[in-house]
N, C-alpha and C positions, 0 to 999 in steps of 0.2 A: 280232647274236651276237656271243657274246665266245668269243674264239679262245685257247688258254695258248701262250706263246712264251715260247722259251727263248734267251738271250744269250749271247753269250761274244764276248771279246774275238778281233779277229784276230792269227794266229799275229805274230810280230816278224818274220819271214822273207817274209809280206805286204808288208812296207815302208810300209804305212798305220796308222801311230799313231794312235790315239783312234778308229778302228773298230771296227764290233761285226757280227756274223754276230748273225741272227734268224732264228729256226727256230720254222718253225708245225708242228709232227710230225703232226698230225689231216688235216692237207693236204699233206703230203709238202714243203712249201716252203720255202727259204731265201734270204734276201737279206740285204744288210748298209745299214751306215747312221754318218756320222760321230756317235758318242756313242750314249749310249741312246737318248735323245729321238730321234734320225735313222734308226735302228735300228727302232725303232719305227712309226714315220713311214713308213719303207719299207716293212715286214711289212705295215703298213695297206692300203698302196695296194697291193701285190700281192695280199693276201686280195682285195679286192675287184674288183681286175681279175680271178681267176682265176674268181672266184663268177659274176660280169658274164658272162664266156666262158663259162661252163658254163649258164646260163642260157640263151643266146642259141644254143646248141647243143640246146636241150631236154634236155639231162642235170639230174639233181638238185643240188644244193650238200650238200657232205659238211656233215653237223653237228657242231659241234665237239666233242669229248670231253675227260674230264678229264685231266691230265697232272700226274705225280706226278717233284718234280726232288729225286736224292738225291746225295750223294757216294759214292765206293767205293774202298775202301783198298787196294789191290793192292803186293805184296811186302813 
């Protein structure tokens, strides 16, 4: 299955330069990792664990949903 992942750099006040958040909107999950590759790897690991836990508890695994990312000009 392919899940959409949104990446964004951690804010400067987090004092973790080079780290990115990885959001998986269809599952409501967020993790982080060093660089884009680290964040994607962390997201993949989290989704696998999440889905395994769901299956182990007899729950259905959420199907990936389409995601659209855009920007919004405010002000």
